[in-house]
N, C-alpha and C positions, 0 to 999 in steps of 0.2 A: 509575239504568236499572234490568231484569227480567232476572236469569241466570237459566239454570237448564242445563240437564249441557247444550243447543242452542244458545240465544240470547243476545246481550249483546247490549244496545242503550240507548247512552246519550241521556238526555233535557236538563237539566239542571244549573245551576253555582247555589247561594248559600249563606247562611253557616247556616242548617238542616238537617238531617237527615232528611230523609222514610224511616223504613222501612215497609218494608208482607211480612211473609211468607207467603205464604198457603200455607195443608196443603187440597190438589189432595179435599178427602173435606165432601162434607157432612152436612145431616139426615135425604138420601136414602140414605146406607150407615150408623141407624137401624134392626135391631132389626124386622121384626115383633114387633108390641107394644113396645118401648122407643123409642119418639115422643122429640122430647124429649134423646135419648140423647147426639150430638154437642157440643149447646148442654153441655152442662151437667160435661160433659168439658174441653170450654176452659176454660170456668170454672170450675172446680175448677181447673185451672195457671194460672192469673194471674193467680184470685188467691187464691194457696194457695204454700206453704214450697217450698221442694226440699229434699235430702237434706241437705243442709250448713246451710241457714239454715231458721229459722220463719219465716213468714207476717211478724213484726212487724218481724224482718231484711233481708227486703225491699225489705219498706218502710219500713227505713233506712237502706238503701245505693239504693232508688233516687230516693228523697229527695233527693238534693244533683243530681242528673240534668237535678231541671223538667221530665222529659219527660208530654208531651202522649202518653198509651196510651189507645186504646181497639181492643174485641174483636165480633164479629160474627158466626155463621155464618146462612147460607143454601141452598139447598137443596142445593150443590155443593161448598165452601168452608165454612175457617176462616178467617180474619181478622184481620190484630193491625194496625196502623195506630199509628204508631208518629211525634211531631215533636220532636227533639233537639236542639240546639245544638254544633256537629262541637267543639268541646272535649272533649266526655260521651260523647261515642256509640259513642264502644272502649267503654267503661264499662258502661252502658245493653246496649247490643247481648249484651255474657258473663254478665250479668242476666240475659236474657232465654233466652241458648242455654241460662244453666243451670234455667228454670225451666218450658225443654221440653224438657231435659233428660233429666233427672231432677228431676221432683214429684216431691214430700214424698204425696201424698193422702193428709193428716191425716181421719180422718174428722167433726175441727170445720168445713175447711173446706168439703168434701163433704157435711154437712150441712147447714151456713148455706149454701151454695149453690142448693140445693134446692129450699129453705126460699121464697128468692126469686126463683124459676123456676116454684112456683106462683105463688106470688103474682102476681108477671107472666101466668103465663094467666088467673088469677081478675080480677085489678082489670085489670092493661094491654091487655090483648086482649079480653076478653071483657063490662068494661066502661061505658071508659073511649076505648077508641081507636075510631073508629066505620072508619076509612079502614083501618087495620091490619088486624078486621075483618072487613068485605067483603074486604079482597084472598082474606085466607084462605080465607072461602068461595069463593071463583072457586075457589081449586085445588081446593074438596071437591069442586066440583064440573062441574070439566073433567077432572077424572083418579077413577081407579076404583077401592075401592076394594080396599088389597095393593097398590095402585104407586107407588114411594117420596113421589111430589109430592104423595099427596092428604095427613098431615096436616102441620101446620105444623112450625116448625125450633122452634121455644121445648119443643111437644111437648105431649099429653093432663096434663091432673090424674090421669085412672086411668093412664099410662104413668109419670108424672116422677115420682109418689110411687109404684112397686117399684122404678125404678133405684136400684140399689146400690149401694154403692163398687166396686165388685171389677168391675160390668156398664161401670166406668168407666172403671177402668184395663185391661179389657181393649180397648175402643177405643180411647185412648192407644197404646198393645201395636202394634196389628194393620195403625189406621190413621196414627196423627204422625209420622209417621219420612222421612225424606231422600228417598224416593222422591215420594213427595205433597207433594214441597212448591217453593215458589223465591219468588226472596227477590228483591222492588225496593226497591231505594236510590234518593232522587235527591238532590243538595244540594252541599253543599262539603268533598264527602266529595276518598277522593287513592287514583288509585290499591292503592295494596299494601290500601288498606283494603275497597275492591272482593275483593281477592285473600283478604284474611283469609278472607271468610267463603261463602265458596265451599268 
């Protein structure tokens, strides 16, 4: 089911849990001149450490859960999608909570993800993926300069190059709170597990 402060709707029961935390803020919230900030913020969190654990320790803790996890950013949402066995769900979700609530924002994690994002723009968007490039070109034509849908969620070379760790930290503090969050779960969850996620 999906729940926020107002709604709860049951969907189905399986032997696996699917978890889908969605922050209702995306690249349209990138400040002018900082296109790509939402994506870089989420990437630095999801591929970084926490206040209590380095990235290596996070990966070591996540490994036994065998969680299939990925995240992405569009114009309006930051999404984390994970599938994990029911016996490991509590362990995994506690770790995910720690990563989202207490990210380390280590310079090494930030610089690694910034480098990866720049490579994605240069190679993935501009040189290798014509379909993606065509979709972004259409957005560019449909929405005028200054409109938050005008720039691609991944950002531009010049804007991402100039992003700083302070920019990422500020975006996290301002936008990635529970007031912007809806969590969806499905599978073999118990009512107690669902209640704990509130």
